[in-house]
N, C-alpha and C positions, 0 to 999 in steps of 0.2 A: 503494499500499498504505499510507505512510505516513498519508493522510487518511483512509482507513479506519479503521485504529487510533486516529487522533485522535477521531473522531466516536465510536468505542465507549469512549473514557474521559467523554464527555461526555453522552451517551444511552444509554438503555435497548436497545439494539438487539439483536435475537434473529436475525436473520436478512439475510443479503443476496442478492440477486437479480441473476444474473447482472453482478458488478462489475466485469467486464472483459468485452471485445470476445468475440463468438461465436467466434472462431478463435484466442485467446488463452490456450492450454492452460497454457504456463509460469506465468502469473499465478495461473490458477485455482489450478494444486499448490501456489503460493507461498503464497497466502492459506488455502488450506484447511489447510497445513503449521500456520501461523501462527497461525491464529484459529479452524479447525475444531474445535477444544475447547469453545471457548466461545459460537460463534455457529453456525447453519446457513448454509454457500455454498450457495446454490439457484442449478443449471443449468435456464437456459430455453432461449433461442437457442443455449447451449454443445450443447445435448442434444436438443431439437426431438423430446421424447417418442420417442425413438428407440433399441430397446433395445441394437443395436450401439455406439452413441455412449454409452450408460451403463454399458456393461461397461468401455468404454474409459476412462471418468471414474473407472470403479473401481477399474483396473488403475493408472491414473495417480496417485490419491488428489485428483482434481480437484474433487471435490465431496461432500457429505454430505444434499444435498436434492435435491429435481427439481420441477420442475413439471410435471403431466400434461395437456395440451390434445388432446382426441380428434381435432379436426379437422387438428390439426397433423401426427400421424403417418398419419392417414386412415381407420381403422377402428378400433372399439368392442376387439375382441379385440386388436389390435397395443396399444392403450391398456392396459388391462389385464395386458398381458404386462411392459409396460414398468412399471408401478406394481408388479407382484409381484416383479420385479427388483430392484428400485430397494429395496423393502421388505425383500428376502432380505438386503440391504446391509446393513441396519439404516439405511437413508436416513428423512429425513423426507419424507414426499410429499404435495405440494399438488397439487389440482385445480381448473385454471384454467379462465375461460372466455374466449371471445374478446368484443371488443366491437363491438356492432351486432347482439348474439344476438336470438333471439325469445324469446316469454314460454314457451317449452317449459321445464319443470322436471326435465327427464331428469341434467342436470349434477348434483343435489343427489343423486340416487341412484346416480348414479354413484361421486360422492364416498366415500359413505355405502360403499356397495359394497367400494370400494379399500382401504378403513380409511385413509383421507386424513388425514395429521395437520391439514390447513387445507385451507380454499378461498379461491380468490381470484376474488370476484365483483364488487369495487368497491362503492361506497357505494349503500345501498340508495334509492336518487334517481329511477330508473325503472322501467317495469312490468317490462322482463326481469329486471331484479335482483331486485326485488320478489319476483318468482315462484320464484326460485330459494331467497330465505332462507325463505319461507313453507312450500316444500315442506321445507327443514330442519328448521324448526320442527315441523309435522305428522311427520316422521318421530322427531326427539326425542321427541315425545308417546308415540308409538308404542313407541318402545323404553323 
């Protein structure tokens, strides 16, 4: 906890993804209580795009942000349900792709469709990442 608080005094950090282990609910609660008004505490491995875990995190006040990965929960429908739930809690929703992805750009449409706060697709250094960013640019032009 002290390490993260120290980082926040030195750098303009807006969020922390999985600052603790995937089963460390106590420290997630503590950091969200202490820092959740200043930054986004993002659950990824803690929540695994699972609506039941998202509900538990809301009850426990363990996060104020979530990463949604379609392949983590299994279906697009379940991922949409998870994103909607988090947005109902006024959390920030991030859509993240998995490493080793294909050039399919559905990821971008999904992120826009669920009203994601942000996407996590990595640096545009490889074809599968560039395809996603290019699709986001085309969507932005259409809007």
